C-alpha positions, 0 to 999 in steps of 0.5 A: 155220349155214356159216361165210359165212353166219354172217360176211353175218349178222355184217356185215348185224347190224353194218351196220343197229347202225351205224344204228340208232347214227347215228339215236340221235347225231342224237337219234332215239328208234327206240322214238318213230319212224315208218315212212312209206314206201319209195321208190326209183330203179330201172333195168331191163337184160336184164330185171332190175331193179337200183337203190337203196331208201329207207326213210323214217321220221319222228320228231316231223316230221322225215321221215329216210332209210334206203338200202338201197344197190345191190338187185336184184330177184330172183323171192323178192323184192330182194336187198341187195348193199351194206350200208344206210346213214344218209341221215338 
C-alpha cells in the first residue's frame, strides 16, 4: 500500500476511534446504538455540491450526531475532506 494512503487510513481510523471513545464516555453502548437518519447542510457553487453531513443515531431514546465535515459530492459519491467529529 502506498505510504500516503496508509497514513490517510491511519488518520481516519484514529479520527473515528476518537468518536467511539467520546461516545463511550457519554455512556453510549455502541452495540445498542441505532442509526436514525442522515441530514446535511449543503450548497452548490459552480456545479459542485459541498457541505457538512450529519449521521444521527440514538441510544436509549436520546439522539446524537456525528459530523462529516467539509464533504464534496463527486460522481462516485461523497468525499470527506476533513476529520469527522463528535457533536453529541
